[in-house]
ZAKEKE-113350 format. One line per 8 residues: number of its first residue (from 0); their letters; for each residue x, z, y of C-alpha. Coordinates in Angstrom, 3 decimals, padded with zeros to 6 digits. Each point is the difference from the previous one (the first is absolute). Example, Ala and Ser with C-alpha at 12.3 -4.5 7.8 and 13.67 -1.06 7.14 Angstrom:
0	AS	012.300,007.800,-004.500  001.370,-000.660,003.440
***
This chain:
0	MSSDERME	067.081,-041.959,011.387  000.111,-003.364,001.723  000.350,-000.299,003.755  -003.568,-001.423,000.113  -001.342,003.125,-001.743  001.885,002.266,002.411  -001.276,-001.948,003.015  -003.631,000.142,-001.167
8	GRAPEGHP	000.126,003.669,-001.057  -000.684,-000.868,-003.645  001.491,001.800,-002.968  001.859,-002.048,-002.598  -002.111,-001.165,-002.932  -000.873,002.859,-002.350  000.564,002.706,002.622  -002.921,001.771,001.699
16	VRPPAMPP	-000.375,-000.193,003.743  -000.004,003.498,001.478  -001.714,000.641,003.309  002.124,001.631,002.693  -000.031,003.818,000.031  -002.766,001.490,002.138  000.767,002.724,002.549  -001.562,003.430,-000.679
24	FGRIVLAQ	-003.703,000.025,000.851  -000.265,003.249,001.973  -002.906,002.375,000.537  -003.412,-000.110,-001.715  -002.460,002.557,001.367  -002.615,001.558,-002.287  -002.956,001.065,002.130  -003.428,001.253,-000.947
32	GTGCGPTE	-003.292,000.229,001.798  -003.583,001.039,-000.471  -003.064,-000.857,002.024  -003.756,000.012,000.125  -002.492,-002.198,001.806  -003.500,-001.444,-000.074  001.076,-002.651,-002.563  002.743,-000.204,-002.605
40	LAAFDAAL	001.806,-002.580,002.142  -000.161,002.319,003.036  001.415,002.774,-002.220  002.819,-002.356,-001.067  000.796,-000.736,003.654  000.057,003.741,000.772  002.412,000.554,-002.914  002.243,-002.828,001.292
48	RDAGVANY	000.053,001.701,003.415  000.846,003.332,-001.646  002.952,-001.611,-001.824  001.143,-001.764,003.209  -000.431,-003.608,-001.170  -003.396,-001.005,001.451  001.130,-002.474,002.657  001.812,-002.392,-002.331
56	NLLCLSSV	-001.082,-002.875,-002.215  000.904,001.411,-003.409  001.656,-002.267,-002.557  -000.072,001.625,-003.419  003.043,-000.413,-002.188  000.547,000.355,-003.705  001.894,003.014,-001.173  003.729,-000.701,000.166
64	IPPGSCLE	002.299,002.206,002.088  002.967,-002.012,001.345  003.604,001.168,-000.564  001.346,002.364,002.630  -003.431,001.439,000.846  -000.335,003.526,001.304  -003.488,001.491,-000.491  -001.308,002.480,002.552
72	RARWVTPA	-003.316,001.889,000.019  -001.313,-000.057,003.568  -002.838,-001.195,002.205  000.693,-003.554,001.201  000.249,-000.285,003.779  -001.229,-003.291,001.471  001.576,-001.054,003.306  -002.604,-001.451,002.418
80	EHWGQRLY	001.807,-003.364,000.082  -000.542,-000.396,-003.767  -003.788,-000.441,000.407  -001.146,-002.763,-002.362  003.374,-000.583,-001.651  000.385,-000.416,-003.744  000.818,003.130,-001.985  001.282,-000.347,-003.545
88	VVLSQARS	-001.314,002.805,-002.207  -000.854,001.217,-003.474  -003.469,001.547,000.405  -002.157,002.251,-002.140  -003.465,000.883,001.222  -003.101,001.686,-001.376  -003.397,000.101,001.695  -003.242,001.835,-000.719
96	AQPGETVH	-003.447,000.244,001.537  -001.281,002.360,-002.733  -000.518,003.544,001.419  002.047,002.527,-001.972  002.371,-002.608,-001.469  003.739,000.394,000.505  002.254,-003.061,-000.079  003.768,-000.151,-000.351
104	AGIGWVQH	002.380,-002.818,000.937  003.575,000.082,-001.180  003.302,-001.778,-000.035  002.589,000.835,-002.622  003.570,-001.198,-000.037  003.288,000.045,-001.831  003.251,-000.833,001.721  003.583,-000.501,-001.130
112	AVGGHGLF	002.075,002.862,001.440  002.978,-002.189,000.921  -001.383,-003.511,000.609  -003.207,001.057,001.753  -002.049,-002.657,-001.822  -003.147,001.010,-001.813  -003.684,-000.447,-000.672  -003.234,001.118,001.669
120	VELHDTDR	-003.411,000.198,-001.611  -003.267,000.547,001.862  -003.140,001.380,-001.650  -003.130,001.965,000.860  -002.385,002.259,-001.912  -002.605,002.742,000.338  002.144,002.349,-002.129  003.320,001.085,001.545
128	ARLRDNLA	001.695,001.012,-003.271  -000.998,-003.264,-001.681  001.307,-001.932,003.024  003.378,001.775,-000.205  000.170,-000.702,-003.769  -000.928,-003.674,000.500  002.618,-000.451,002.725  002.680,001.375,-002.363
136	ATLAAMQR	-001.245,-002.027,-002.994  -000.095,-003.217,002.014  003.517,000.510,001.352  001.269,000.759,-003.518  -001.546,-003.250,-001.277  001.397,-002.004,002.923  003.515,001.324,-000.655  -000.294,-000.499,-003.758
144	GRGIELGT	-001.141,-003.586,000.557  003.091,-000.660,002.120  002.379,001.854,-002.326  001.075,002.413,002.753  -000.100,003.723,000.748  -000.104,000.816,003.711  -000.405,003.769,-000.029  -002.581,002.646,000.799
152	VHTEIASA	-003.576,-000.900,000.889  -001.016,001.034,003.526  -003.547,-000.083,001.386  -001.866,000.163,003.280  -003.750,000.625,-000.308  -002.689,000.241,002.689  -003.455,001.433,-000.706  -003.335,000.008,001.812
160	TCEQEPVC	-003.374,001.519,-000.864  -003.206,-001.618,001.189  -002.166,002.594,001.745  -002.599,-002.167,001.749  001.755,-003.050,001.439  002.095,-002.397,-002.124  003.682,000.882,-000.405  003.263,-001.759,-000.721
168	ALVVAVYA	003.329,001.335,-001.246  003.073,-002.213,000.127  003.717,-000.022,-000.558  002.120,-002.770,001.463  003.660,-000.897,-000.531  001.055,-001.725,003.210  002.806,-002.537,-000.369  000.279,-001.640,003.413
176	PQAW	-001.934,-001.426,002.953  000.488,-003.613,000.989  -001.117,-001.873,003.101  -001.888,-003.255,-000.386
***
């Protein structure tokens, strides 16, 4: 490697440049909520409140779990000073205004036991068993497509039945809040 390449952080010709190692990510909280209201959007807001994430601006992510992540099932607690901040999430939601209809929202995941990296998938359905099967099938396809095996499929599913008012069921994987 020439001194110019070392100074500019370039790899010698024919060698890939590797990004610096990232520190472990930390905690990702899996929360769920259900709600009802006079409209489907009001039901969604009630479900966000139930899960503890209503006072954020949600930024939905794709489904990759960073290395070093520790997943925890819990209700998210929003400190008052976080009002209006960004919240990075993977979100599954299902809404219904049809009396008698039950909706299910789910997040499935696989995670490497040692490295902590993994994959999330978010789906919804009116049939709970089909939702669970589709979460597993999707994760299997995602791993197969990457040529990896990350372990056992885990799921978190929320359900709500419309009685009279519209309902919403949601599951949210909360990565991190961020101030503007």
